[in-house]
DOPA-47784 format. One record per residue (C-alpha): residue in one letter; x, y, z. Coordinates in pm, whole numbers, plus 50000, padded with zeros to 5 digits. Layout:
% residues N
<aa: A | c1: X | c2: Y | c3: Z>
...
END
This chain:
% residues 412
<aa: X | c1: 59776 | c2: 21459 | c3: 76162>
<aa: X | c1: 59734 | c2: 21605 | c3: 75814>
<aa: X | c1: 59995 | c2: 21483 | c3: 75568>
<aa: X | c1: 60191 | c2: 21701 | c3: 75325>
<aa: X | c1: 60102 | c2: 21659 | c3: 74955>
<aa: X | c1: 60332 | c2: 21741 | c3: 74661>
<aa: X | c1: 60310 | c2: 21743 | c3: 74282>
<aa: X | c1: 60557 | c2: 21496 | c3: 74127>
<aa: X | c1: 60434 | c2: 21457 | c3: 73770>
<aa: X | c1: 60246 | c2: 21659 | c3: 73508>
<aa: X | c1: 60106 | c2: 21588 | c3: 73163>
<aa: X | c1: 59895 | c2: 21806 | c3: 72935>
<aa: X | c1: 59749 | c2: 21827 | c3: 72587>
<aa: X | c1: 59623 | c2: 22179 | c3: 72515>
<aa: X | c1: 59554 | c2: 22419 | c3: 72228>
<aa: X | c1: 59903 | c2: 22567 | c3: 72285>
<aa: X | c1: 60109 | c2: 22249 | c3: 72324>
<aa: X | c1: 60097 | c2: 21869 | c3: 72316>
<aa: X | c1: 60289 | c2: 21824 | c3: 72642>
<aa: X | c1: 60288 | c2: 22005 | c3: 72975>
<aa: X | c1: 60634 | c2: 22152 | c3: 72905>
<aa: X | c1: 60530 | c2: 22276 | c3: 72559>
<aa: X | c1: 60208 | c2: 22422 | c3: 72695>
<aa: X | c1: 60379 | c2: 22602 | c3: 72984>
<aa: X | c1: 60650 | c2: 22744 | c3: 72756>
<aa: X | c1: 60382 | c2: 22870 | c3: 72516>
<aa: X | c1: 60191 | c2: 23024 | c3: 72809>
<aa: X | c1: 60508 | c2: 23202 | c3: 72922>
<aa: X | c1: 60556 | c2: 23336 | c3: 72570>
<aa: X | c1: 60192 | c2: 23446 | c3: 72541>
<aa: X | c1: 60101 | c2: 23230 | c3: 72241>
<aa: X | c1: 59742 | c2: 23224 | c3: 72122>
<aa: X | c1: 59589 | c2: 22880 | c3: 72054>
<aa: X | c1: 59261 | c2: 23016 | c3: 71914>
<aa: X | c1: 59202 | c2: 22953 | c3: 71541>
<aa: X | c1: 58923 | c2: 22865 | c3: 71294>
<aa: X | c1: 58752 | c2: 22534 | c3: 71373>
<aa: X | c1: 58878 | c2: 22243 | c3: 71160>
<aa: X | c1: 58698 | c2: 21950 | c3: 71331>
<aa: X | c1: 58380 | c2: 22007 | c3: 71127>
<aa: X | c1: 58223 | c2: 22243 | c3: 70872>
<aa: X | c1: 58111 | c2: 22561 | c3: 71053>
<aa: X | c1: 57937 | c2: 22722 | c3: 70753>
<aa: X | c1: 57587 | c2: 22676 | c3: 70900>
<aa: X | c1: 57681 | c2: 22788 | c3: 71255>
<aa: X | c1: 57763 | c2: 23125 | c3: 71412>
<aa: X | c1: 58072 | c2: 23028 | c3: 71613>
<aa: X | c1: 58376 | c2: 22989 | c3: 71389>
<aa: X | c1: 58671 | c2: 22978 | c3: 71633>
<aa: X | c1: 58797 | c2: 22733 | c3: 71894>
<aa: X | c1: 59107 | c2: 22624 | c3: 72080>
<aa: X | c1: 59175 | c2: 22290 | c3: 71911>
<aa: X | c1: 59456 | c2: 22049 | c3: 71995>
<aa: X | c1: 59693 | c2: 22059 | c3: 71697>
<aa: X | c1: 59913 | c2: 21792 | c3: 71538>
<aa: X | c1: 59875 | c2: 21531 | c3: 71812>
<aa: X | c1: 59946 | c2: 21170 | c3: 71713>
<aa: X | c1: 59747 | c2: 20965 | c3: 71964>
<aa: X | c1: 59907 | c2: 20643 | c3: 71832>
<aa: X | c1: 60235 | c2: 20754 | c3: 71990>
<aa: X | c1: 60069 | c2: 20674 | c3: 72324>
<aa: X | c1: 59782 | c2: 20431 | c3: 72266>
<aa: X | c1: 59751 | c2: 20113 | c3: 72058>
<aa: X | c1: 59546 | c2: 20167 | c3: 71742>
<aa: X | c1: 59298 | c2: 19891 | c3: 71833>
<aa: X | c1: 59231 | c2: 20053 | c3: 72171>
<aa: X | c1: 59187 | c2: 20399 | c3: 72018>
<aa: X | c1: 58878 | c2: 20276 | c3: 71832>
<aa: X | c1: 58714 | c2: 20193 | c3: 72167>
<aa: X | c1: 58769 | c2: 20542 | c3: 72310>
<aa: X | c1: 58602 | c2: 20876 | c3: 72248>
<aa: X | c1: 58842 | c2: 21164 | c3: 72194>
<aa: X | c1: 58776 | c2: 21278 | c3: 72553>
<aa: X | c1: 58934 | c2: 20954 | c3: 72681>
<aa: X | c1: 59214 | c2: 20958 | c3: 72424>
<aa: X | c1: 59329 | c2: 21304 | c3: 72535>
<aa: X | c1: 59317 | c2: 21200 | c3: 72901>
<aa: X | c1: 59519 | c2: 20886 | c3: 72830>
<aa: X | c1: 59786 | c2: 21084 | c3: 72645>
<aa: X | c1: 59822 | c2: 21332 | c3: 72932>
<aa: X | c1: 59823 | c2: 21045 | c3: 73186>
<aa: X | c1: 60104 | c2: 20864 | c3: 73002>
<aa: X | c1: 60304 | c2: 21187 | c3: 73006>
<aa: X | c1: 60241 | c2: 21250 | c3: 73376>
<aa: X | c1: 60332 | c2: 20894 | c3: 73473>
<aa: X | c1: 60655 | c2: 20907 | c3: 73272>
<aa: X | c1: 60735 | c2: 21247 | c3: 73421>
<aa: X | c1: 60677 | c2: 21123 | c3: 73777>
<aa: X | c1: 60908 | c2: 20823 | c3: 73743>
<aa: X | c1: 60661 | c2: 20610 | c3: 73940>
<aa: X | c1: 60736 | c2: 20238 | c3: 73924>
<aa: X | c1: 60408 | c2: 20062 | c3: 73993>
<aa: X | c1: 60587 | c2: 19731 | c3: 74059>
<aa: X | c1: 60735 | c2: 19896 | c3: 74368>
<aa: X | c1: 60406 | c2: 20056 | c3: 74479>
<aa: X | c1: 60111 | c2: 19930 | c3: 74679>
<aa: X | c1: 59852 | c2: 19965 | c3: 74401>
<aa: X | c1: 59567 | c2: 19971 | c3: 74654>
<aa: X | c1: 59711 | c2: 20301 | c3: 74787>
<aa: X | c1: 59715 | c2: 20458 | c3: 74439>
<aa: X | c1: 59395 | c2: 20621 | c3: 74313>
<aa: X | c1: 59252 | c2: 20806 | c3: 74015>
<aa: X | c1: 59013 | c2: 21101 | c3: 73997>
<aa: X | c1: 58986 | c2: 21229 | c3: 73640>
<aa: X | c1: 58689 | c2: 21445 | c3: 73549>
<aa: X | c1: 58502 | c2: 21560 | c3: 73243>
<aa: X | c1: 58222 | c2: 21811 | c3: 73233>
<aa: X | c1: 58046 | c2: 21664 | c3: 72930>
<aa: X | c1: 58201 | c2: 21325 | c3: 72842>
<aa: X | c1: 58203 | c2: 21159 | c3: 72499>
<aa: X | c1: 57998 | c2: 21411 | c3: 72305>
<aa: X | c1: 58141 | c2: 21341 | c3: 71958>
<aa: X | c1: 58051 | c2: 20972 | c3: 71994>
<aa: X | c1: 57698 | c2: 21061 | c3: 72108>
<aa: X | c1: 57655 | c2: 21273 | c3: 71793>
<aa: X | c1: 57802 | c2: 21023 | c3: 71547>
<aa: X | c1: 57624 | c2: 20720 | c3: 71691>
<aa: X | c1: 57292 | c2: 20904 | c3: 71707>
<aa: X | c1: 57328 | c2: 20981 | c3: 71336>
<aa: X | c1: 57407 | c2: 20615 | c3: 71269>
<aa: X | c1: 57103 | c2: 20509 | c3: 71473>
<aa: X | c1: 56872 | c2: 20734 | c3: 71273>
<aa: X | c1: 57009 | c2: 20589 | c3: 70951>
<aa: X | c1: 57046 | c2: 20216 | c3: 71036>
<aa: X | c1: 56833 | c2: 20164 | c3: 71347>
<aa: X | c1: 56938 | c2: 20221 | c3: 71706>
<aa: X | c1: 57015 | c2: 19853 | c3: 71774>
<aa: X | c1: 57299 | c2: 19893 | c3: 71523>
<aa: X | c1: 57498 | c2: 20151 | c3: 71717>
<aa: X | c1: 57849 | c2: 20057 | c3: 71831>
<aa: X | c1: 57873 | c2: 19801 | c3: 72114>
<aa: X | c1: 58129 | c2: 20041 | c3: 72260>
<aa: X | c1: 57882 | c2: 20332 | c3: 72254>
<aa: X | c1: 57804 | c2: 20338 | c3: 72628>
<aa: X | c1: 58163 | c2: 20289 | c3: 72753>
<aa: X | c1: 58278 | c2: 20552 | c3: 72503>
<aa: X | c1: 58042 | c2: 20826 | c3: 72621>
<aa: X | c1: 58012 | c2: 20797 | c3: 73001>
<aa: X | c1: 58213 | c2: 21062 | c3: 73183>
<aa: X | c1: 58389 | c2: 20826 | c3: 73426>
<aa: X | c1: 58553 | c2: 20624 | c3: 73149>
<aa: X | c1: 58873 | c2: 20834 | c3: 73118>
<aa: X | c1: 58937 | c2: 20759 | c3: 73486>
<aa: X | c1: 58852 | c2: 20392 | c3: 73435>
<aa: X | c1: 59080 | c2: 20347 | c3: 73134>
<aa: X | c1: 59367 | c2: 20521 | c3: 73315>
<aa: X | c1: 59328 | c2: 20304 | c3: 73626>
<aa: X | c1: 59331 | c2: 19989 | c3: 73410>
<aa: X | c1: 59630 | c2: 20108 | c3: 73206>
<aa: X | c1: 59851 | c2: 20180 | c3: 73507>
<aa: X | c1: 59710 | c2: 19935 | c3: 73762>
<aa: X | c1: 59585 | c2: 20189 | c3: 74016>
<aa: X | c1: 59353 | c2: 19993 | c3: 74249>
<aa: X | c1: 59257 | c2: 20259 | c3: 74503>
<aa: X | c1: 58969 | c2: 20504 | c3: 74473>
<aa: X | c1: 58870 | c2: 20565 | c3: 74109>
<aa: X | c1: 58618 | c2: 20843 | c3: 74053>
<aa: X | c1: 58504 | c2: 21131 | c3: 73836>
<aa: X | c1: 58375 | c2: 21459 | c3: 73976>
<aa: X | c1: 58131 | c2: 21614 | c3: 73728>
<aa: X | c1: 58089 | c2: 21980 | c3: 73823>
<aa: X | c1: 58088 | c2: 22150 | c3: 73481>
<aa: X | c1: 58381 | c2: 22391 | c3: 73450>
<aa: X | c1: 58497 | c2: 22323 | c3: 73807>
<aa: X | c1: 58540 | c2: 21949 | c3: 73738>
<aa: X | c1: 58918 | c2: 21942 | c3: 73690>
<aa: X | c1: 58980 | c2: 22151 | c3: 74001>
<aa: X | c1: 58747 | c2: 21935 | c3: 74211>
<aa: X | c1: 58931 | c2: 21624 | c3: 74089>
<aa: X | c1: 59263 | c2: 21767 | c3: 74206>
<aa: X | c1: 59128 | c2: 21901 | c3: 74534>
<aa: X | c1: 58947 | c2: 21579 | c3: 74620>
<aa: X | c1: 59265 | c2: 21384 | c3: 74538>
<aa: X | c1: 59465 | c2: 21616 | c3: 74764>
<aa: X | c1: 59231 | c2: 21532 | c3: 75050>
<aa: X | c1: 59256 | c2: 21158 | c3: 74983>
<aa: X | c1: 59632 | c2: 21179 | c3: 75041>
<aa: X | c1: 59633 | c2: 21442 | c3: 75314>
<aa: X | c1: 59381 | c2: 21246 | c3: 75520>
<aa: X | c1: 59564 | c2: 20916 | c3: 75482>
<aa: X | c1: 59346 | c2: 20722 | c3: 75239>
<aa: X | c1: 59605 | c2: 20712 | c3: 74958>
<aa: X | c1: 59974 | c2: 20773 | c3: 74896>
<aa: X | c1: 59952 | c2: 20854 | c3: 74524>
<aa: X | c1: 59667 | c2: 21008 | c3: 74321>
<aa: X | c1: 59656 | c2: 21057 | c3: 73946>
<aa: X | c1: 59411 | c2: 21340 | c3: 73889>
<aa: X | c1: 59288 | c2: 21609 | c3: 73652>
<aa: X | c1: 59036 | c2: 21673 | c3: 73379>
<aa: X | c1: 58968 | c2: 21617 | c3: 73011>
<aa: X | c1: 58726 | c2: 21758 | c3: 72753>
<aa: X | c1: 58663 | c2: 21718 | c3: 72381>
<aa: X | c1: 58339 | c2: 21900 | c3: 72299>
<aa: X | c1: 58432 | c2: 22102 | c3: 71991>
<aa: X | c1: 58146 | c2: 21943 | c3: 71799>
<aa: X | c1: 57846 | c2: 22088 | c3: 71615>
<aa: X | c1: 57613 | c2: 22006 | c3: 71906>
<aa: X | c1: 57850 | c2: 22120 | c3: 72180>
<aa: X | c1: 57931 | c2: 22449 | c3: 72013>
<aa: X | c1: 57569 | c2: 22495 | c3: 71903>
<aa: X | c1: 57444 | c2: 22446 | c3: 72258>
<aa: X | c1: 57674 | c2: 22713 | c3: 72402>
<aa: X | c1: 57596 | c2: 22944 | c3: 72108>
<aa: X | c1: 57221 | c2: 22909 | c3: 72172>
<aa: X | c1: 57291 | c2: 22989 | c3: 72537>
<aa: X | c1: 57459 | c2: 23310 | c3: 72414>
<aa: X | c1: 57777 | c2: 23214 | c3: 72599>
<aa: X | c1: 58015 | c2: 23190 | c3: 72301>
<aa: X | c1: 58206 | c2: 23456 | c3: 72110>
<aa: X | c1: 58094 | c2: 23450 | c3: 71746>
<aa: X | c1: 58351 | c2: 23679 | c3: 71579>
<aa: X | c1: 58624 | c2: 23567 | c3: 71341>
<aa: X | c1: 58937 | c2: 23744 | c3: 71470>
<aa: X | c1: 59138 | c2: 23502 | c3: 71694>
<aa: X | c1: 59322 | c2: 23797 | c3: 71852>
<aa: X | c1: 58995 | c2: 23953 | c3: 71978>
<aa: X | c1: 58803 | c2: 23636 | c3: 72062>
<aa: X | c1: 58905 | c2: 23509 | c3: 72406>
<aa: X | c1: 58978 | c2: 23840 | c3: 72583>
<aa: X | c1: 58912 | c2: 23803 | c3: 72957>
<aa: X | c1: 58864 | c2: 24124 | c3: 73157>
<aa: X | c1: 58867 | c2: 24335 | c3: 72838>
<aa: X | c1: 58574 | c2: 24576 | c3: 72805>
<aa: X | c1: 58498 | c2: 24432 | c3: 72458>
<aa: X | c1: 58469 | c2: 24069 | c3: 72574>
<aa: X | c1: 58158 | c2: 23904 | c3: 72437>
<aa: X | c1: 58168 | c2: 23537 | c3: 72529>
<aa: X | c1: 58410 | c2: 23249 | c3: 72571>
<aa: X | c1: 58585 | c2: 23040 | c3: 72307>
<aa: X | c1: 58556 | c2: 22662 | c3: 72335>
<aa: X | c1: 58879 | c2: 22473 | c3: 72389>
<aa: X | c1: 58970 | c2: 22105 | c3: 72423>
<aa: X | c1: 59245 | c2: 21910 | c3: 72593>
<aa: X | c1: 59348 | c2: 21737 | c3: 72913>
<aa: X | c1: 59561 | c2: 21807 | c3: 73217>
<aa: X | c1: 59687 | c2: 21538 | c3: 73455>
<aa: X | c1: 59884 | c2: 21574 | c3: 73778>
<aa: X | c1: 60049 | c2: 21311 | c3: 73997>
<aa: X | c1: 59998 | c2: 21403 | c3: 74362>
<aa: X | c1: 60199 | c2: 21221 | c3: 74624>
<aa: X | c1: 60245 | c2: 21215 | c3: 75000>
<aa: X | c1: 60566 | c2: 21407 | c3: 75071>
<aa: X | c1: 60760 | c2: 21137 | c3: 75260>
<aa: X | c1: 60658 | c2: 20880 | c3: 74999>
<aa: X | c1: 60791 | c2: 21106 | c3: 74723>
<aa: X | c1: 61116 | c2: 21179 | c3: 74909>
<aa: X | c1: 61175 | c2: 20810 | c3: 74980>
<aa: X | c1: 61178 | c2: 20728 | c3: 74609>
<aa: X | c1: 61380 | c2: 21036 | c3: 74514>
<aa: X | c1: 61100 | c2: 21197 | c3: 74312>
<aa: X | c1: 61140 | c2: 21546 | c3: 74172>
<aa: X | c1: 60892 | c2: 21785 | c3: 74329>
<aa: X | c1: 60726 | c2: 22069 | c3: 74134>
<aa: X | c1: 60559 | c2: 22219 | c3: 74437>
<aa: X | c1: 60318 | c2: 22155 | c3: 74720>
<aa: X | c1: 59938 | c2: 22170 | c3: 74717>
<aa: X | c1: 59844 | c2: 22333 | c3: 75046>
<aa: X | c1: 59480 | c2: 22442 | c3: 75025>
<aa: X | c1: 59148 | c2: 22352 | c3: 74863>
<aa: X | c1: 58789 | c2: 22456 | c3: 74899>
<aa: X | c1: 58471 | c2: 22378 | c3: 74711>
<aa: X | c1: 58124 | c2: 22523 | c3: 74759>
<aa: X | c1: 57806 | c2: 22628 | c3: 74579>
<aa: X | c1: 57637 | c2: 22960 | c3: 74500>
<aa: X | c1: 57293 | c2: 22793 | c3: 74531>
<aa: X | c1: 57174 | c2: 23076 | c3: 74307>
<aa: X | c1: 57125 | c2: 23000 | c3: 73934>
<aa: X | c1: 57203 | c2: 22723 | c3: 73683>
<aa: X | c1: 57431 | c2: 22940 | c3: 73466>
<aa: X | c1: 57478 | c2: 23285 | c3: 73624>
<aa: X | c1: 57717 | c2: 23350 | c3: 73914>
<aa: X | c1: 57579 | c2: 23486 | c3: 74241>
<aa: X | c1: 57566 | c2: 23867 | c3: 74260>
<aa: X | c1: 57905 | c2: 24010 | c3: 74346>
<aa: X | c1: 58062 | c2: 23666 | c3: 74318>
<aa: X | c1: 57948 | c2: 23589 | c3: 74674>
<aa: X | c1: 58001 | c2: 23212 | c3: 74645>
<aa: X | c1: 58341 | c2: 23243 | c3: 74477>
<aa: X | c1: 58457 | c2: 23487 | c3: 74745>
<aa: X | c1: 58357 | c2: 23244 | c3: 75019>
<aa: X | c1: 58537 | c2: 22964 | c3: 74835>
<aa: X | c1: 58863 | c2: 23161 | c3: 74812>
<aa: X | c1: 58845 | c2: 23249 | c3: 75182>
<aa: X | c1: 58785 | c2: 22885 | c3: 75271>
<aa: X | c1: 59086 | c2: 22776 | c3: 75060>
<aa: X | c1: 59309 | c2: 23031 | c3: 75239>
<aa: X | c1: 59180 | c2: 22902 | c3: 75573>
<aa: X | c1: 59243 | c2: 22542 | c3: 75466>
<aa: X | c1: 59600 | c2: 22631 | c3: 75370>
<aa: X | c1: 59663 | c2: 22828 | c3: 75689>
<aa: X | c1: 59773 | c2: 23126 | c3: 75479>
<aa: X | c1: 59701 | c2: 23497 | c3: 75490>
<aa: X | c1: 59574 | c2: 23681 | c3: 75181>
<aa: X | c1: 59917 | c2: 23850 | c3: 75151>
<aa: X | c1: 60084 | c2: 23509 | c3: 75106>
<aa: X | c1: 59918 | c2: 23469 | c3: 74765>
<aa: X | c1: 60118 | c2: 23641 | c3: 74491>
<aa: X | c1: 59916 | c2: 23528 | c3: 74191>
<aa: X | c1: 59566 | c2: 23410 | c3: 74103>
<aa: X | c1: 59505 | c2: 23210 | c3: 73786>
<aa: X | c1: 59150 | c2: 23336 | c3: 73742>
<aa: X | c1: 58858 | c2: 23143 | c3: 73596>
<aa: X | c1: 58843 | c2: 23444 | c3: 73360>
<aa: X | c1: 58621 | c2: 23308 | c3: 73083>
<aa: X | c1: 58580 | c2: 23627 | c3: 72875>
<aa: X | c1: 58205 | c2: 23645 | c3: 72938>
<aa: X | c1: 58079 | c2: 23984 | c3: 73058>
<aa: X | c1: 57919 | c2: 23849 | c3: 73376>
<aa: X | c1: 58188 | c2: 23601 | c3: 73489>
<aa: X | c1: 58483 | c2: 23838 | c3: 73473>
<aa: X | c1: 58306 | c2: 24120 | c3: 73657>
<aa: X | c1: 58171 | c2: 23886 | c3: 73926>
<aa: X | c1: 58508 | c2: 23716 | c3: 73972>
<aa: X | c1: 58677 | c2: 24056 | c3: 74007>
<aa: X | c1: 58425 | c2: 24150 | c3: 74276>
<aa: X | c1: 58480 | c2: 23813 | c3: 74447>
<aa: X | c1: 58858 | c2: 23862 | c3: 74458>
<aa: X | c1: 58809 | c2: 24206 | c3: 74613>
<aa: X | c1: 58578 | c2: 24061 | c3: 74877>
<aa: X | c1: 58809 | c2: 23770 | c3: 74957>
<aa: X | c1: 59136 | c2: 23965 | c3: 74960>
<aa: X | c1: 59023 | c2: 24310 | c3: 75075>
<aa: X | c1: 59262 | c2: 24601 | c3: 75014>
<aa: X | c1: 59537 | c2: 24354 | c3: 74916>
<aa: X | c1: 59340 | c2: 24264 | c3: 74600>
<aa: X | c1: 59486 | c2: 24572 | c3: 74427>
<aa: X | c1: 59840 | c2: 24439 | c3: 74481>
<aa: X | c1: 59761 | c2: 24087 | c3: 74359>
<aa: X | c1: 59866 | c2: 23968 | c3: 74014>
<aa: X | c1: 59569 | c2: 23810 | c3: 73837>
<aa: X | c1: 59562 | c2: 23661 | c3: 73488>
<aa: X | c1: 59350 | c2: 23433 | c3: 73273>
<aa: X | c1: 59536 | c2: 23178 | c3: 73062>
<aa: X | c1: 59204 | c2: 23114 | c3: 72884>
<aa: X | c1: 59311 | c2: 23413 | c3: 72674>
<aa: X | c1: 59555 | c2: 23165 | c3: 72515>
<aa: X | c1: 59382 | c2: 22827 | c3: 72541>
<aa: X | c1: 59015 | c2: 22917 | c3: 72527>
<aa: X | c1: 58785 | c2: 22749 | c3: 72779>
<aa: X | c1: 58856 | c2: 22378 | c3: 72821>
<aa: X | c1: 58540 | c2: 22327 | c3: 73030>
<aa: X | c1: 58597 | c2: 22026 | c3: 73258>
<aa: X | c1: 58969 | c2: 22020 | c3: 73172>
<aa: X | c1: 59026 | c2: 22391 | c3: 73235>
<aa: X | c1: 59088 | c2: 22366 | c3: 73609>
<aa: X | c1: 59341 | c2: 22087 | c3: 73560>
<aa: X | c1: 59541 | c2: 22262 | c3: 73288>
<aa: X | c1: 59528 | c2: 22587 | c3: 73488>
<aa: X | c1: 59644 | c2: 22404 | c3: 73801>
<aa: X | c1: 59952 | c2: 22291 | c3: 73606>
<aa: X | c1: 60013 | c2: 22650 | c3: 73494>
<aa: X | c1: 59971 | c2: 22768 | c3: 73855>
<aa: X | c1: 60215 | c2: 22520 | c3: 74008>
<aa: X | c1: 60464 | c2: 22601 | c3: 73730>
<aa: X | c1: 60417 | c2: 22974 | c3: 73792>
<aa: X | c1: 60517 | c2: 22921 | c3: 74155>
<aa: X | c1: 60807 | c2: 22692 | c3: 74061>
<aa: X | c1: 60946 | c2: 22930 | c3: 73795>
<aa: X | c1: 60850 | c2: 23257 | c3: 73970>
<aa: X | c1: 60675 | c2: 23361 | c3: 73651>
<aa: X | c1: 60322 | c2: 23492 | c3: 73598>
<aa: X | c1: 60167 | c2: 23422 | c3: 73255>
<aa: X | c1: 59984 | c2: 23711 | c3: 73091>
<aa: X | c1: 59626 | c2: 23779 | c3: 72992>
<aa: X | c1: 59705 | c2: 23819 | c3: 72621>
<aa: X | c1: 59527 | c2: 24030 | c3: 72357>
<aa: X | c1: 59411 | c2: 24277 | c3: 72622>
<aa: X | c1: 59331 | c2: 24623 | c3: 72485>
<aa: X | c1: 59043 | c2: 24804 | c3: 72653>
<aa: X | c1: 59016 | c2: 24837 | c3: 73031>
<aa: X | c1: 58683 | c2: 24766 | c3: 73198>
<aa: X | c1: 58611 | c2: 24960 | c3: 73522>
<aa: X | c1: 58430 | c2: 24649 | c3: 73650>
<aa: X | c1: 58754 | c2: 24448 | c3: 73613>
<aa: X | c1: 59002 | c2: 24686 | c3: 73771>
<aa: X | c1: 59262 | c2: 24444 | c3: 73908>
<aa: X | c1: 59623 | c2: 24395 | c3: 73792>
<aa: X | c1: 59538 | c2: 24142 | c3: 73524>
<aa: X | c1: 59899 | c2: 24118 | c3: 73390>
<aa: X | c1: 59813 | c2: 24243 | c3: 73041>
<aa: X | c1: 59981 | c2: 24106 | c3: 72728>
<aa: X | c1: 60329 | c2: 24028 | c3: 72867>
<aa: X | c1: 60419 | c2: 23774 | c3: 73135>
<aa: X | c1: 60602 | c2: 23887 | c3: 73444>
<aa: X | c1: 60897 | c2: 23752 | c3: 73646>
<aa: X | c1: 60786 | c2: 23769 | c3: 74009>
<aa: X | c1: 60895 | c2: 23582 | c3: 74324>
<aa: X | c1: 60601 | c2: 23372 | c3: 74438>
<aa: X | c1: 60549 | c2: 23199 | c3: 74771>
<aa: X | c1: 60203 | c2: 23067 | c3: 74680>
<aa: X | c1: 59938 | c2: 23102 | c3: 74410>
<aa: X | c1: 59568 | c2: 23026 | c3: 74373>
<aa: X | c1: 59371 | c2: 22875 | c3: 74084>
<aa: X | c1: 58995 | c2: 22939 | c3: 74062>
<aa: X | c1: 58728 | c2: 22744 | c3: 73874>
<aa: X | c1: 58360 | c2: 22840 | c3: 73863>
<aa: X | c1: 58109 | c2: 22609 | c3: 73696>
<aa: X | c1: 57749 | c2: 22609 | c3: 73573>
<aa: X | c1: 57524 | c2: 22498 | c3: 73857>
<aa: X | c1: 57698 | c2: 22739 | c3: 74092>
<aa: X | c1: 57999 | c2: 22512 | c3: 74154>
<aa: X | c1: 58311 | c2: 22690 | c3: 74285>
<aa: X | c1: 58656 | c2: 22544 | c3: 74351>
<aa: X | c1: 58982 | c2: 22708 | c3: 74461>
<aa: X | c1: 59323 | c2: 22540 | c3: 74479>
<aa: X | c1: 59638 | c2: 22682 | c3: 74641>
<aa: X | c1: 59990 | c2: 22573 | c3: 74544>
<aa: X | c1: 60311 | c2: 22674 | c3: 74721>
<aa: X | c1: 60683 | c2: 22624 | c3: 74687>
<aa: X | c1: 60795 | c2: 22306 | c3: 74859>
<aa: X | c1: 60874 | c2: 22376 | c3: 75222>
<aa: X | c1: 60721 | c2: 22725 | c3: 75232>
END
C-alpha cells in the first residue's frame, strides 16, 4: 500500500529572501531579485546581471572553522537545511535515524572553488591546492554535510540532472517514503555558480540575457525575452510519512501527491519539438497522483525566459492539459529570482506548496509584450488570490531531463 507523504518543514535562501518565509512573502508581493553582479568584476564580460543572495550571514548557522571547508554551494544548502529542520520541529533523539534520509542536489557543484583553486595551482603548482579541494567541489557534498550535521543515516544521495536536479531530489525522496523505505527525507537543491566561468559558459552558449535593465532581464513568456538570468540559492523541504508526522504533532504545509521524471532523448540543450517530453512528464505526474487535469489550478512553470523553452513549455502544457490549458493559471517565479539551476526546482516546489496552502498564485512580473507562442494565462505582474486544490511544478534540464511534481492540500 502506498503511504501518504506530507511537507512538514521548509527552508530557503534565494535572491528575494534569506528564509523560506521571506522568499514566499517577496514572491507574493512580486519583488524582483535581479540586480548588477557584485560577486566579481563584470567589466570584461557581456552578462552584467544576476539574482544574487543578499545580506546573508552564514556564520549565524555554521561555525566559522567549518565554513572554510565548504564551497558556497554547500554553505547555502546548510543554511536552508538548518531552517527547514528548525521549522519541522524534528527531534532526532526521538527518531530512528536509519529511517531518515537526505537527497540534496546541485547541477554544477562547487564551481567557485574550482576556479579559485585552479588559479592557485597555476601560480603555485597543483600539488599546493587546498586539501579540501575535492570535498569542496563534488556535487554530493551538500547532502553529505547535511546528513552528518543532523545525523540522518538512511539513504543519502544527489541527483544531478541539470536544472531538473532539485525537483528530482524531491520526487525521489517522495518515493522513498511512499514506498516504505524511509519515514523522513530532507531534500532539495542548491546552486552557487555566479562566477566568471559559470556565467561565461552560459553566455558563450547564448543562453543568458546580456542587457542591463533588471526590470527587462528575466521576463518569461514575454515576446522580448532574450535569455535567462543566473540566480543562486538553496531550497530544502522536510518530507514525512503522514502518520509519522501526525503522531509527533507536526504542522503540515501540504501533501505531495504526484511525481514523474522522464527524458526527451532529443538534444543536449534544446527541448524536444512541441515540448513532447515535458508533456508526457506532466501526464505521467497526473496519473501518478490519480488526478484529472481539471484538479490542477496552478502550474509553477520552468519558464526560463529563453525563446525556445517558454514556447515549448507552453505547447507542452496545451498537449498535457488539452482544452483546460486555457483555464489554467501558469506563472514563472524565475521572473523574480532568476534561474537557480539545480536549486530552481526546490525553491519553486516551496513556492508551489505555499501557493496551495495560502490559495495564492504568484505573478510573472515585469511582463509587457504578449507572445502568440505563449498564449496561456501567465498571471502577469500581479499575484492572484485563488482557491487551489492542487498545483504542479515543472523543471526541464539540459540533457532532456524533465520532472513534474504535484502538491495538494492535506486531505484533498
